[in-house]
VEXMAR-865813 format. One record per residue (C-alpha): x, y, z. Coordinates in Angstrom, 2 decimals. Example, Ala and Ser with C-alpha at 12.3 -4.5 7.8 and 13.67 -1.06 7.14 Angstrom:
# residues 2
<sevex X="12.30" Y="-4.50" Z="7.80"/>
<sevex X="13.67" Y="-1.06" Z="7.14"/>
END
This chain:
# residues 274
<sevex X="90.76" Y="111.56" Z="100.58"/>
<sevex X="91.09" Y="110.60" Z="104.24"/>
<sevex X="93.64" Y="108.01" Z="105.18"/>
<sevex X="92.42" Y="104.46" Z="104.69"/>
<sevex X="95.02" Y="103.10" Z="107.03"/>
<sevex X="93.19" Y="104.06" Z="110.20"/>
<sevex X="90.83" Y="101.23" Z="111.08"/>
<sevex X="89.47" Y="102.86" Z="114.23"/>
<sevex X="85.66" Y="103.00" Z="114.07"/>
<sevex X="84.63" Y="106.23" Z="112.41"/>
<sevex X="82.68" Y="108.83" Z="114.34"/>
<sevex X="79.09" Y="109.77" Z="113.49"/>
<sevex X="78.92" Y="111.02" Z="109.92"/>
<sevex X="82.57" Y="110.27" Z="109.16"/>
<sevex X="83.25" Y="108.12" Z="106.07"/>
<sevex X="84.28" Y="104.54" Z="106.76"/>
<sevex X="86.94" Y="102.62" Z="104.87"/>
<sevex X="84.12" Y="100.91" Z="103.00"/>
<sevex X="82.68" Y="104.31" Z="101.98"/>
<sevex X="86.07" Y="105.36" Z="100.60"/>
<sevex X="86.43" Y="102.11" Z="98.67"/>
<sevex X="82.91" Y="102.30" Z="97.24"/>
<sevex X="83.43" Y="105.92" Z="96.19"/>
<sevex X="86.19" Y="104.95" Z="93.76"/>
<sevex X="84.67" Y="104.70" Z="90.28"/>
<sevex X="87.66" Y="103.47" Z="88.26"/>
<sevex X="86.34" Y="100.51" Z="86.21"/>
<sevex X="89.63" Y="98.66" Z="86.72"/>
<sevex X="89.47" Y="99.05" Z="90.51"/>
<sevex X="88.88" Y="95.71" Z="92.28"/>
<sevex X="86.56" Y="96.37" Z="95.21"/>
<sevex X="86.89" Y="92.82" Z="96.54"/>
<sevex X="90.70" Y="93.06" Z="96.61"/>
<sevex X="90.54" Y="96.44" Z="98.35"/>
<sevex X="88.19" Y="94.98" Z="100.95"/>
<sevex X="90.57" Y="92.09" Z="101.56"/>
<sevex X="93.44" Y="94.49" Z="102.24"/>
<sevex X="91.21" Y="96.53" Z="104.55"/>
<sevex X="90.32" Y="93.37" Z="106.49"/>
<sevex X="94.03" Y="92.57" Z="106.95"/>
<sevex X="94.70" Y="96.11" Z="108.21"/>
<sevex X="91.79" Y="95.84" Z="110.62"/>
<sevex X="94.00" Y="93.64" Z="112.79"/>
<sevex X="96.50" Y="96.48" Z="113.31"/>
<sevex X="97.00" Y="97.64" Z="116.91"/>
<sevex X="94.86" Y="94.78" Z="118.18"/>
<sevex X="96.53" Y="92.14" Z="120.31"/>
<sevex X="93.39" Y="90.05" Z="120.52"/>
<sevex X="91.69" Y="87.89" Z="117.87"/>
<sevex X="88.94" Y="89.69" Z="115.96"/>
<sevex X="85.42" Y="88.57" Z="115.15"/>
<sevex X="83.59" Y="89.20" Z="111.90"/>
<sevex X="81.37" Y="91.71" Z="113.70"/>
<sevex X="84.35" Y="93.63" Z="115.10"/>
<sevex X="86.08" Y="93.85" Z="111.73"/>
<sevex X="82.85" Y="94.94" Z="110.08"/>
<sevex X="82.44" Y="97.69" Z="112.67"/>
<sevex X="86.00" Y="98.91" Z="112.26"/>
<sevex X="85.92" Y="99.01" Z="108.46"/>
<sevex X="82.27" Y="99.54" Z="107.57"/>
<sevex X="82.43" Y="96.52" Z="105.26"/>
<sevex X="79.28" Y="94.38" Z="105.44"/>
<sevex X="79.59" Y="91.25" Z="107.55"/>
<sevex X="78.94" Y="88.94" Z="104.63"/>
<sevex X="81.81" Y="90.50" Z="102.67"/>
<sevex X="84.10" Y="90.35" Z="105.73"/>
<sevex X="83.26" Y="86.67" Z="106.12"/>
<sevex X="84.19" Y="85.96" Z="102.47"/>
<sevex X="87.45" Y="87.90" Z="102.80"/>
<sevex X="88.40" Y="86.00" Z="105.95"/>
<sevex X="87.49" Y="82.68" Z="104.35"/>
<sevex X="89.73" Y="83.48" Z="101.37"/>
<sevex X="92.60" Y="84.66" Z="103.56"/>
<sevex X="92.28" Y="81.54" Z="105.68"/>
<sevex X="92.37" Y="79.31" Z="102.61"/>
<sevex X="95.54" Y="81.08" Z="101.45"/>
<sevex X="97.20" Y="80.73" Z="104.84"/>
<sevex X="97.18" Y="84.38" Z="105.91"/>
<sevex X="94.53" Y="84.02" Z="108.64"/>
<sevex X="93.80" Y="81.47" Z="111.33"/>
<sevex X="90.47" Y="80.89" Z="113.09"/>
<sevex X="89.28" Y="79.46" Z="116.36"/>
<sevex X="85.50" Y="79.28" Z="116.28"/>
<sevex X="84.53" Y="82.85" Z="115.32"/>
<sevex X="87.79" Y="84.44" Z="116.45"/>
<sevex X="90.25" Y="85.29" Z="113.69"/>
<sevex X="93.94" Y="86.16" Z="113.89"/>
<sevex X="96.73" Y="86.77" Z="111.40"/>
<sevex X="99.24" Y="84.04" Z="110.63"/>
<sevex X="102.99" Y="84.62" Z="110.14"/>
<sevex X="102.60" Y="84.32" Z="106.37"/>
<sevex X="101.29" Y="87.91" Z="106.37"/>
<sevex X="104.87" Y="89.04" Z="107.02"/>
<sevex X="105.82" Y="87.97" Z="103.49"/>
<sevex X="103.74" Y="90.86" Z="102.13"/>
<sevex X="105.87" Y="93.44" Z="103.92"/>
<sevex X="109.11" Y="91.55" Z="103.32"/>
<sevex X="108.66" Y="91.95" Z="99.58"/>
<sevex X="108.98" Y="95.72" Z="100.08"/>
<sevex X="111.78" Y="95.59" Z="102.64"/>
<sevex X="113.91" Y="93.25" Z="100.55"/>
<sevex X="113.52" Y="95.09" Z="97.24"/>
<sevex X="113.71" Y="98.79" Z="98.11"/>
<sevex X="117.13" Y="100.50" Z="97.93"/>
<sevex X="116.25" Y="102.79" Z="100.84"/>
<sevex X="115.61" Y="99.95" Z="103.28"/>
<sevex X="118.48" Y="97.81" Z="101.99"/>
<sevex X="120.95" Y="100.66" Z="102.56"/>
<sevex X="119.46" Y="101.82" Z="105.83"/>
<sevex X="120.21" Y="99.05" Z="108.32"/>
<sevex X="124.04" Y="99.36" Z="108.40"/>
<sevex X="123.63" Y="103.13" Z="108.71"/>
<sevex X="121.14" Y="102.83" Z="111.58"/>
<sevex X="123.35" Y="100.29" Z="113.32"/>
<sevex X="126.26" Y="102.73" Z="113.09"/>
<sevex X="124.22" Y="105.65" Z="114.44"/>
<sevex X="122.93" Y="103.58" Z="117.36"/>
<sevex X="126.39" Y="102.22" Z="118.17"/>
<sevex X="127.87" Y="105.72" Z="118.20"/>
<sevex X="125.17" Y="107.29" Z="120.37"/>
<sevex X="124.09" Y="104.27" Z="122.39"/>
<sevex X="120.43" Y="105.00" Z="121.57"/>
<sevex X="117.76" Y="103.54" Z="119.30"/>
<sevex X="117.49" Y="104.95" Z="115.79"/>
<sevex X="114.80" Y="104.66" Z="113.11"/>
<sevex X="114.12" Y="105.40" Z="109.46"/>
<sevex X="110.58" Y="106.27" Z="108.39"/>
<sevex X="108.54" Y="107.52" Z="105.45"/>
<sevex X="105.23" Y="109.37" Z="105.28"/>
<sevex X="102.45" Y="106.97" Z="104.35"/>
<sevex X="98.77" Y="107.88" Z="104.42"/>
<sevex X="99.29" Y="110.79" Z="106.83"/>
<sevex X="101.26" Y="108.66" Z="109.29"/>
<sevex X="104.88" Y="107.87" Z="109.98"/>
<sevex X="105.68" Y="104.37" Z="108.72"/>
<sevex X="108.82" Y="102.79" Z="110.16"/>
<sevex X="110.81" Y="100.98" Z="107.45"/>
<sevex X="113.99" Y="100.20" Z="109.43"/>
<sevex X="115.07" Y="100.37" Z="113.05"/>
<sevex X="118.09" Y="99.69" Z="115.27"/>
<sevex X="116.96" Y="99.32" Z="118.87"/>
<sevex X="119.41" Y="99.45" Z="121.75"/>
<sevex X="116.76" Y="99.82" Z="124.45"/>
<sevex X="113.05" Y="100.37" Z="124.79"/>
<sevex X="112.25" Y="104.02" Z="125.47"/>
<sevex X="108.53" Y="103.97" Z="124.63"/>
<sevex X="105.62" Y="102.18" Z="126.25"/>
<sevex X="104.91" Y="100.51" Z="122.89"/>
<sevex X="107.35" Y="98.36" Z="120.97"/>
<sevex X="108.45" Y="99.78" Z="117.61"/>
<sevex X="109.72" Y="97.84" Z="114.60"/>
<sevex X="109.59" Y="97.97" Z="110.81"/>
<sevex X="105.92" Y="98.37" Z="109.88"/>
<sevex X="104.96" Y="100.34" Z="112.99"/>
<sevex X="102.97" Y="103.53" Z="112.48"/>
<sevex X="102.72" Y="106.71" Z="114.55"/>
<sevex X="101.05" Y="110.10" Z="114.05"/>
<sevex X="103.09" Y="112.47" Z="111.93"/>
<sevex X="102.13" Y="115.75" Z="113.62"/>
<sevex X="103.58" Y="114.91" Z="117.05"/>
<sevex X="106.74" Y="112.96" Z="116.16"/>
<sevex X="110.16" Y="114.24" Z="115.12"/>
<sevex X="110.18" Y="111.93" Z="112.10"/>
<sevex X="106.76" Y="113.12" Z="111.03"/>
<sevex X="107.57" Y="116.80" Z="111.40"/>
<sevex X="110.63" Y="116.46" Z="109.20"/>
<sevex X="108.52" Y="114.77" Z="106.53"/>
<sevex X="105.60" Y="117.19" Z="106.85"/>
<sevex X="107.92" Y="120.20" Z="106.75"/>
<sevex X="109.10" Y="119.25" Z="103.27"/>
<sevex X="105.69" Y="118.65" Z="101.72"/>
<sevex X="104.58" Y="121.05" Z="98.98"/>
<sevex X="102.38" Y="123.81" Z="100.42"/>
<sevex X="99.19" Y="122.42" Z="98.92"/>
<sevex X="99.79" Y="118.93" Z="100.32"/>
<sevex X="100.56" Y="120.33" Z="103.77"/>
<sevex X="97.38" Y="122.46" Z="103.66"/>
<sevex X="95.36" Y="119.36" Z="102.80"/>
<sevex X="97.01" Y="117.33" Z="105.57"/>
<sevex X="96.25" Y="119.95" Z="108.21"/>
<sevex X="92.67" Y="120.31" Z="106.97"/>
<sevex X="91.86" Y="116.61" Z="107.33"/>
<sevex X="93.94" Y="115.69" Z="110.39"/>
<sevex X="92.65" Y="115.94" Z="113.95"/>
<sevex X="95.55" Y="117.16" Z="116.09"/>
<sevex X="94.72" Y="115.17" Z="119.20"/>
<sevex X="96.78" Y="115.68" Z="122.39"/>
<sevex X="98.98" Y="112.68" Z="123.16"/>
<sevex X="100.41" Y="114.46" Z="126.22"/>
<sevex X="99.92" Y="117.89" Z="127.76"/>
<sevex X="102.89" Y="119.04" Z="125.65"/>
<sevex X="101.40" Y="118.09" Z="122.28"/>
<sevex X="100.88" Y="120.98" Z="119.86"/>
<sevex X="97.25" Y="120.84" Z="118.76"/>
<sevex X="96.90" Y="124.30" Z="117.19"/>
<sevex X="97.34" Y="124.09" Z="113.38"/>
<sevex X="98.73" Y="127.62" Z="113.17"/>
<sevex X="101.35" Y="126.90" Z="115.81"/>
<sevex X="102.20" Y="123.56" Z="114.21"/>
<sevex X="102.68" Y="125.22" Z="110.84"/>
<sevex X="105.10" Y="127.69" Z="112.46"/>
<sevex X="107.05" Y="124.80" Z="113.99"/>
<sevex X="107.22" Y="123.09" Z="110.60"/>
<sevex X="108.60" Y="126.30" Z="109.08"/>
<sevex X="111.37" Y="126.19" Z="111.71"/>
<sevex X="112.08" Y="122.54" Z="110.93"/>
<sevex X="112.41" Y="123.32" Z="107.22"/>
<sevex X="114.71" Y="126.25" Z="107.99"/>
<sevex X="116.89" Y="124.51" Z="110.58"/>
<sevex X="117.10" Y="121.11" Z="108.85"/>
<sevex X="116.03" Y="119.06" Z="111.88"/>
<sevex X="113.16" Y="118.51" Z="114.32"/>
<sevex X="113.27" Y="117.92" Z="118.06"/>
<sevex X="110.25" Y="116.37" Z="119.73"/>
<sevex X="110.11" Y="117.04" Z="123.45"/>
<sevex X="107.66" Y="114.63" Z="125.09"/>
<sevex X="104.77" Y="115.48" Z="122.74"/>
<sevex X="104.18" Y="111.86" Z="121.74"/>
<sevex X="104.86" Y="110.28" Z="125.12"/>
<sevex X="106.02" Y="111.72" Z="128.43"/>
<sevex X="109.62" Y="110.86" Z="129.12"/>
<sevex X="110.53" Y="110.52" Z="125.43"/>
<sevex X="112.66" Y="113.02" Z="123.54"/>
<sevex X="113.77" Y="112.56" Z="119.93"/>
<sevex X="115.53" Y="114.34" Z="117.08"/>
<sevex X="115.18" Y="113.72" Z="113.33"/>
<sevex X="116.76" Y="114.86" Z="110.06"/>
<sevex X="115.69" Y="114.47" Z="106.42"/>
<sevex X="117.14" Y="111.87" Z="104.04"/>
<sevex X="117.27" Y="113.14" Z="100.46"/>
<sevex X="117.38" Y="111.30" Z="97.16"/>
<sevex X="119.50" Y="112.13" Z="94.10"/>
<sevex X="117.11" Y="114.92" Z="93.06"/>
<sevex X="117.28" Y="116.54" Z="96.49"/>
<sevex X="113.72" Y="115.53" Z="97.34"/>
<sevex X="113.17" Y="114.30" Z="100.89"/>
<sevex X="112.47" Y="110.56" Z="100.73"/>
<sevex X="112.54" Y="109.66" Z="104.41"/>
<sevex X="113.53" Y="110.84" Z="107.88"/>
<sevex X="116.16" Y="109.47" Z="110.25"/>
<sevex X="115.87" Y="109.87" Z="114.01"/>
<sevex X="117.18" Y="108.92" Z="117.42"/>
<sevex X="115.01" Y="108.65" Z="120.52"/>
<sevex X="116.08" Y="108.68" Z="124.16"/>
<sevex X="114.73" Y="109.08" Z="127.67"/>
<sevex X="114.19" Y="112.76" Z="128.41"/>
<sevex X="115.54" Y="112.38" Z="131.95"/>
<sevex X="118.84" Y="111.15" Z="130.53"/>
<sevex X="119.31" Y="113.25" Z="127.38"/>
<sevex X="118.63" Y="116.99" Z="127.38"/>
<sevex X="117.37" Y="119.06" Z="124.45"/>
<sevex X="120.78" Y="120.75" Z="124.26"/>
<sevex X="122.63" Y="117.45" Z="124.10"/>
<sevex X="120.28" Y="116.27" Z="121.35"/>
<sevex X="121.27" Y="119.24" Z="119.18"/>
<sevex X="124.95" Y="119.47" Z="120.09"/>
<sevex X="125.87" Y="115.77" Z="120.19"/>
<sevex X="123.17" Y="113.74" Z="118.43"/>
<sevex X="122.44" Y="116.04" Z="115.48"/>
<sevex X="125.91" Y="115.83" Z="113.83"/>
<sevex X="125.84" Y="112.03" Z="114.00"/>
<sevex X="122.37" Y="111.93" Z="112.44"/>
<sevex X="123.38" Y="114.36" Z="109.71"/>
<sevex X="126.37" Y="112.20" Z="108.79"/>
<sevex X="124.12" Y="109.15" Z="108.71"/>
<sevex X="121.63" Y="110.92" Z="106.44"/>
<sevex X="124.45" Y="111.98" Z="104.11"/>
<sevex X="125.74" Y="108.39" Z="103.93"/>
<sevex X="122.26" Y="107.18" Z="103.04"/>
<sevex X="121.88" Y="109.89" Z="100.39"/>
<sevex X="125.17" Y="108.81" Z="98.76"/>
<sevex X="124.11" Y="105.16" Z="98.74"/>
<sevex X="120.76" Y="106.05" Z="97.17"/>
<sevex X="122.55" Y="107.75" Z="94.28"/>
END
């Protein structure tokens, strides 16, 4: 099933979030609850308040249902409203904090990320693969190297990030086939790999080498390197990376100097997770 995280208006003929929700036939599935979560996610990547019409367009949920969801969220303190313009309130952060404060991976990660960033003098991140995207679960930022600000909860495409390629490279073959079949490999820069065959070859190299280097495929001027973080069973649970300005850190330096530090950090995390 396509990712339900993307709240960008669907193209002609493409299923909307509402279509995906309505297609689920489990008798225990709560459609109204699913719609409420979709309405919350409709605010993602939008710095402006949203109207009922805008949220309905982004999700495909009927306006009347969007209005009821927003009314409920407002009553519970998760949404604020000025006339017909709605925005999230800080209480929404408690939903994500429940995960961050109760998951061993995130609890163990921050000291490790802080150590990696202190050693290299660059920002580091830990991410998992969630609904075909990279989801940041912890971050130690020393400077801003991207045009957008990243923090826990941020999402980026998996196919054109070092974190994502590490995670995709360790998917079972069937899951990777399905991902490539449903994902549009859109160019983020002129360097972005958009050919599925070529991307699959790159992922084979990542799996073989144990790391991924992204050279300005997500954003010009940004270079990053990532390694897998494994659990007790050896399964890859997350990816750890460091990003830096391409003009300041070469590809060779990434591999020769940054990679050993990242590998030690990933090993420390793996020990803590056991």
